[in-house]
C-alpha positions in Angstrom: 1.6 11.6 5.2 -1.0 8.8 5.8 -3.9 11.2 5.9 -2.7 13.2 2.9 -2.4 10.0 0.8 -5.8 8.8 2.0 -7.5 12.1 1.3 -6.0 12.3 -2.2 -7.1 8.7 -3.1 -10.6 9.4 -1.7 -10.8 12.4 -4.0 -10.0 10.1 -6.9 -12.9 7.9 -5.9 -11.1 5.2 -4.0 -12.6 3.7 -0.9 -9.8 4.0 1.7 -9.4 1.9 4.8 -7.0 3.9 6.9 -4.9 2.3 9.6 -2.3 3.8 11.9 0.2 0.9 12.2 1.4 -2.4 11.0 -0.6 -4.5 13.5 -3.8 -2.8 12.4 -2.9 -3.4 8.8 -2.2 -7.1 9.4 -5.5 -7.4 11.4 -7.5 -5.7 8.7 -6.1 -7.9 6.0 -6.7 -11.0 8.1 -10.3 -10.0 8.9 -11.0 -9.4 5.2 -9.6 -12.7 4.2 -11.3 -14.7 7.0 -14.6 -13.0 6.4 -14.7 -14.5 2.9 -14.9 -11.1 1.4 -12.7 -10.1 -1.4 -9.3 -8.9 -0.2 -8.5 -5.3 -0.6 -7.9 -4.1 -4.2 -4.6 -2.5 -3.3 -2.4 -1.9 -0.3 -0.5 1.3 0.1 1.7 1.3 3.2 4.7 2.9 4.7 7.6 0.5 5.3 8.4 2.0 8.8 5.3 1.6 10.9 4.9 0.8 14.6 4.7 -2.8 15.6 5.1 -4.5 12.2 6.9 -3.0 9.2 5.1 -2.7 5.9 7.6 -5.2 4.5 6.7 -7.7 7.2 3.0 -7.4 6.6 3.4 -7.7 2.8 5.7 -10.7 3.2 3.1 -12.5 5.3 0.4 -11.6 2.9 2.4 -13.0 0.0 3.2 -16.2 1.9 -0.6 -16.6 2.2 -0.7 -16.5 -1.6 -2.6 -13.2 -1.8 -1.8 -11.4 -5.1 -3.1 -8.0 -4.1 -1.0 -5.2 -5.6 1.2 -3.3 -3.1 2.7 0.1 -3.0 5.2 0.8 -0.3 6.6 4.2 0.8 9.8 4.9 2.6 12.3 7.6 3.5 14.9 4.9 4.0 15.1 3.1 0.6 18.4 1.4 0.6 19.3 -1.4 -1.9 18.3 -4.2 0.5 14.9 -2.6 1.2 14.3 -2.0 -2.5 15.3 -5.6 -3.4 13.0 -7.1 -0.7 10.1 -4.9 -1.8 10.6 -5.9 -5.5 10.9 -9.6 -4.6 7.4 -9.3 -3.3 6.2 -7.5 -6.4 5.7 -4.2 -4.5 6.2 -0.8 -6.0 8.5 1.3 -3.9 8.1 5.1 -3.6 11.0 7.0 -2.0 10.0 9.9 0.2 9.7 12.7 -0.7 7.7 11.8 -3.8 5.2 13.6 -5.9 1.7 12.8 -4.8 0.5 12.8 -8.4 3.0 10.0 -9.2 1.5 7.9 -6.4 -2.0 8.6 -7.6 -1.1 7.7 -11.1 0.4 4.4 -9.9 -2.8 3.6 -7.9 -4.9 4.4 -10.9 -2.8 2.2 -13.2 -2.8 -0.7 -10.8 -6.6 -0.4 -10.2 -7.3 0.4 -13.9 -9.3 3.6 -12.9 -10.0 6.8 -14.7 -7.4 9.6 -14.5 -7.6 11.6 -11.2 -9.1 15.0 -11.2 -6.5 17.8 -11.5 -3.9 15.8 -13.3 
């Protein structure tokens, strides 16, 4: 799923930084912030990832007052998960979802042109 989403977003012209787990995501965000570079324009992550969950990473990111938009994906979207994601301002996509719906959300959040083929 991660590779499919990354490839679709790259085809839409997005620069994608692909990481395999929550620890790598947290490290990438921290490096980006500490380097003085602009933070990522958008984070798209699964909730269930090895090491740290997507919710844990986003929560820490929000506690550091980083307003970057977030899209979370899950196959286990119960009410508590949905409420936690929404409290952090994240969009939540329940799997399975239409890839074009995710692409549209990314485009809207980043204010990009419409993706090819949609």
